[in-house]
C-alpha positions in Angstrom: -8.5 7.1 15.9 -6.1 5.0 17.9 -4.2 2.0 16.6 -6.6 -0.2 18.6 -9.3 0.7 16.2 -7.4 -0.8 13.2 -9.0 -4.0 12.0 -7.6 -7.1 13.7 -6.8 -9.3 10.8 -5.5 -12.9 10.9 -2.3 -13.8 9.2 0.4 -13.1 11.7 2.6 -15.9 13.1 1.9 -16.9 16.7 4.3 -15.7 19.3 7.6 -13.8 18.7 9.7 -15.3 15.9 13.3 -16.0 16.7 16.0 -13.5 15.7 16.9 -14.0 12.0 20.1 -16.0 11.4 20.3 -15.5 7.7 20.3 -12.3 5.6 17.3 -13.7 3.5 15.2 -14.2 6.7 16.0 -10.7 7.9 15.1 -9.1 4.6 11.8 -11.1 4.2 10.8 -10.2 7.7 11.7 -6.5 7.3 9.7 -6.3 4.1 6.6 -8.0 5.6 6.8 -6.0 8.9 7.2 -2.6 7.2 4.8 -3.2 4.3 2.1 -5.1 6.1 2.7 -4.6 9.9 3.8 -8.3 10.0 0.6 -9.6 8.4 1.7 -12.5 6.2 -1.8 -13.1 4.8 -1.9 -9.6 3.4 1.6 -10.1 1.9 0.4 -13.4 0.3 -2.6 -11.8 -1.3 -0.3 -9.2 -2.9 2.5 -11.4 -4.0 0.4 -14.5 -4.8 2.9 -16.6 -2.9 1.4 -19.3 -0.7 1.1 -18.8 3.0 3.2 -21.9 4.0 6.0 -20.7 1.6 6.1 -17.1 2.8 5.7 -18.1 6.5 8.7 -20.5 6.3 10.8 -17.8 4.8 9.6 -15.2 7.4 10.3 -17.6 10.3 13.7 -18.8 8.9 12.8 -22.4 8.6 13.5 -22.1 4.8 16.5 -20.1 3.5 16.8 -21.5 0.0 13.8 -20.5 -2.1 14.1 -20.6 -5.9 14.6 -17.5 -8.0 11.0 -17.4 -9.2 9.7 -17.2 -5.6 12.0 -14.3 -4.7 11.0 -12.5 -7.9 7.3 -13.0 -7.1 7.8 -11.7 -3.5 9.9 -8.7 -4.6 8.1 -7.5 -7.7 5.1 -5.7 -6.1 7.4 -3.7 -3.9 9.9 -2.7 -6.7 12.5 -5.1 -5.4 14.6 -7.6 -7.5 15.6 -11.0 -6.2 19.1 -9.9 -5.4 17.8 -7.5 -2.7 17.0 -10.5 -0.5 20.4 -12.2 -0.6 23.0 -9.5 -1.5 24.7 -7.8 1.5 25.8 -5.0 -0.7 22.1 -4.1 -1.5 20.8 -1.3 0.8 18.3 -2.7 3.3 15.8 0.2 2.9 12.6 -0.5 0.9 12.5 2.0 -1.9 8.7 2.0 -2.4 6.3 1.9 0.5 3.0 1.9 -1.3 0.9 3.7 -3.9 1.1 7.4 -4.4 -2.2 9.1 -5.1 -3.0 12.7 -6.0 -5.3 14.7 -3.8 -6.6 18.3 -4.0 -4.3 21.1 -2.9 -4.0 21.7 0.9 -6.8 24.2 1.8 -4.4 25.8 4.3 -1.6 26.1 1.8 -0.1 29.6 1.7 1.0 29.6 -1.9 -1.3 31.5 -4.3 -1.0 28.8 -6.9 -1.2 25.5 -5.0 -0.4 22.2 -6.7 -1.9 18.8 -6.2 -0.8 16.9 -3.1 0.9 13.5 -3.4 -0.6 11.2 -0.8 0.9 7.9 0.3 -1.3 4.8 0.5 1.0 2.4 2.3 1.1 -1.3 1.7 0.1 -1.6 5.4 -3.2 0.2 4.8 -4.9 -2.9 3.6 -7.5 -3.2 2.1 -7.3 0.4 0.9 -4.0 -0.3 -0.9 -5.5 -3.3 -2.6 -8.6 -1.4 -3.7 -6.5 1.4 -5.2 -4.3 -1.1 -7.0 -7.1 -3.2 -8.4 -9.2 -0.3 -9.5 -6.2 1.3 -11.2 -5.7 -1.9 -13.2 -9.4 -2.6 -14.0 -10.3 1.0 -14.9 -7.0 1.4 -16.9 -8.1 -1.5 -19.1 -11.3 0.2 -20.1 -11.6 2.7 -22.9 -11.4 6.3 -21.7 -15.0 7.4 -22.2 -17.4 9.5 -20.2 -19.2 6.3 -19.3 -16.1 4.7 -17.6 -16.8 4.5 -13.9 -15.1 6.9 -11.4 -12.4 8.3 -13.8 -14.3 8.9 -17.0 -12.1 10.1 -19.9 -9.3 11.1 -17.6 -5.7 9.9 -18.3 -2.3 10.2 -16.6 -2.3 12.4 -13.5 -6.0 13.3 -13.9 -6.8 9.5 -13.8 -4.8 9.1 -10.6 -6.4 12.3 -9.1 -10.0 11.1 -9.7 -9.3 7.6 -8.3 -7.6 9.0 -5.3 -10.3 11.6 -4.5 -13.0 9.0 -5.0 -11.5 6.5 -2.5 -10.2 9.0 0.0 -13.2 11.4 -0.1 -14.3 10.7 3.5 -10.8 11.5 4.8 -10.4 14.5 2.6 -13.6 15.9 3.9 -12.5 15.5 7.5 -9.2 17.1 6.5 -11.0 20.2 5.2 -12.6 20.6 8.7 -9.2 20.7 10.2 -9.7 17.5 12.2 -7.2 15.4 10.2 -3.7 16.0 8.8 -3.2 14.3 5.4 0.5 13.3 5.4 2.5 14.1 2.3 3.9 11.1 0.4 7.1 12.9 -0.5 9.6 14.6 1.8 10.0 17.8 -0.3 13.2 18.7 1.4 14.9 15.4 0.5 12.8 14.7 -2.6 12.0 11.2 -1.6 9.1 9.1 -0.4 8.2 9.2 3.2 10.5 6.9 5.3 8.9 3.8 6.8 9.5 5.1 10.3 7.5 8.2 9.5 4.4 6.6 8.1 1.8 7.8 10.6 0.1 4.7 12.2 -3.1 6.7 12.7 -3.2 7.5 9.0 -2.8 3.8 8.3 -5.6 2.9 10.7 -7.9 5.5 9.1 -7.1 4.2 5.6 -7.8 0.7 6.7 -11.2 1.7 8.2 -12.3 3.5 5.0 -10.9 0.7 2.9 -13.1 -1.8 4.8 -16.1 0.3 4.0 -15.3 0.5 0.3 -14.4 -3.2 0.2 -18.0 -4.0 1.2 -19.6 -1.4 -1.0 -17.6 -2.1 -4.1 -17.5 -5.9 -3.9 -19.9 -6.4 -6.8 -17.6 -4.1 -8.9 -14.5 -6.0 -7.9 -15.8 -9.6 -8.1 -14.4 -11.9 -10.8 -17.9 -12.2 -12.4 -18.4 -8.5 -12.6 -17.5 -6.3 -15.5 -17.0 -2.6 -15.3 
């Protein structure tokens, strides 16, 4: 699947924004561009910050937000308010999304293969949002066999069942050898995949499957529904 097949979602500023003149503008823009491919609407849905507020910070027309706004923007990404305004803070974003657990690589050579950590990037909206919301909603329910999707599972088993449920179409294609499931962790360096190495085709595929699940699971996710 090419990038052109990724859903074209509204929410990006028109035209090319001017170069940032302030550290805050640069950090906000870097965060939204890396995490959401520049889609401000997706960032607003995650942070609960209004579009006009985030847009003005992204474009640089506002450079003096209050502390509460910065905390709201940074919290979902594991960033504190100081990251946006402190030159001594490293510019890299430490967390790029949710890390799920998938079955072992069927082509793995080790006799005893372990579960794979799979990155679900912020940019893979709405798959990221589905994973996050289900993780919260299912985690609030008692661990019984009747609990949807994850049953009695807890800890890593909970994450494994949720991941395999949502990524099952992609995992099946991976077993056929038609898709490479990228690892979430650079095992050599022991850190999460760098932003520059997040495969855009993986993001596009996650978005496409996420769109399908968003439509199918809408009754489960609606505010009136209980699970």
